[in-house]
N, C-alpha and C positions, 0 to 999 in steps of 0.2 A: 342414548339419543343418536339419531342417523342423519350426518349433514351431505344433501346432494348438492353438485355444482356443475351443469350442462356446458359443454362446451362445442359448440358445431363448427366444422370445416367441411364445407360443401356438404356432400352427402354423407358426412360421416359426423355423428353424435358422440363425444366423450362425455360420459356420465361419472365424475367423481366422487368417491364415497366416502366418508369419513366417521368413525363411531364404531356401533354396533349394530348387528343385524340377529338379534335374537328374540326379539318380540313383536308380536303381530303389527302395530301400530308402524314399525320401523321396516316390516317386509312389503307393508301396503304403500307407505311411501315410496319406497324403491319401484315396485309395480306402477304406480302412478305416473312415476318419471318416467320409467320406459316408455309408457302408452302414449304419453305424450310425444314421443319421436318418431311416430308413425310414418313421417316423411323421409326418413333417413334408410339410406341403403344400407350401411352399417352402425352398429351400436357397439360401443368398446366399452366396459363394465372395468372400472379403475378401482380396484379393491385395495390399494395400497396403503390407504387409511384405514381400514377395515380391522378393529381390535379382536373382533369375535364374531364368528359364524355360527349359529347352532340352527336346530330342525325348523322352524318357520323360516328362517332365511335360505337356508338350504332348499326347501320345497319350492321357494319362491323362485330362486334361481332356476329350477328345474321346471317351473311353469314360464318363466320367462324365454326359458329356451325354445319351448314348444311354441309358445305365443309369437314371437319373431319370426320364428321357421314359417309359421302359418302365413305370415304378413310379408313373407319376402326378404326378412332384413336379416342379414349376418349378426349375430349375437357372439362376442368374443369377451371373455374376462381376462385381465391381466393384471400383473404385478400384485398376488395375493401374498400377502406376509406368511412366515411358516406355519402358524397355527390356524390361518384360514387355508392353508393349502391341504394342511393335514384334514380338516374339517371336511373340505370336498373329495379329499382322497378316499375318506372311511366309507362314503356313500357308494355302496355298489353302483348307483344308476349314475354317478358323476361324470360318466363317461359323455353324458348328453350337453356338459357343460364344458366347452372348449377353453382352456387356458391358452391363450396364444403368448408366444415369447416376444421378446420386444423388437427381433428384427420382422418379425409377421407386422405388429401394430405399426411399426414405422411404415412399411409397405402398404396397409390399408389406408395411412394418413396420406400416403403420394410422397412419403420424404425419402429421399435418395442421399448418397454421399454428399451432394452439391448443397442440399437445404440443410443438412446435419454441420457442415463448414460453416453456411452463413450463420446460424442458431448459433453457434459455439463462439462466433465474432464479436454478437451481439451481448452474449452473455459476460464477455472479458471486458 
C-alpha cells in the first residue's frame, strides 16, 4: 500500500510517499497525485518513507519525469532510503530521475540559514 500526502508552499509541491511502489495500483496513485499538481513550478517527491521501489514504480518515475518536463515543472526526488536509491541506480535510464541533495531541496523551498534557525527554534 502507498500513502501519499501533498504539502504546498508557494509554487512548490512536496509529495510525501510512504509504503511500497511495486504494483500498478500504487504507481497509478502516484501518477494521479503528481498530475494534480499542474500549477506547481517545482514538484519534490519525498521517498524517505518508501520501503520498496520496483519495475512498475521505476517506470512510473521515468514517466513522471517526462510529464513534468513537458509541463514546465521541475521534478526532483529526494531522500530515498538505500534500497530505493539502489533500485534507481540499477536502471540505466535512471539519470532521467534527478535525486536532489538536502541543500538543493532547501534552496527550492526558499529556505536559507535564517529559516533553518527559526525552524530549529520552534522545534526546541
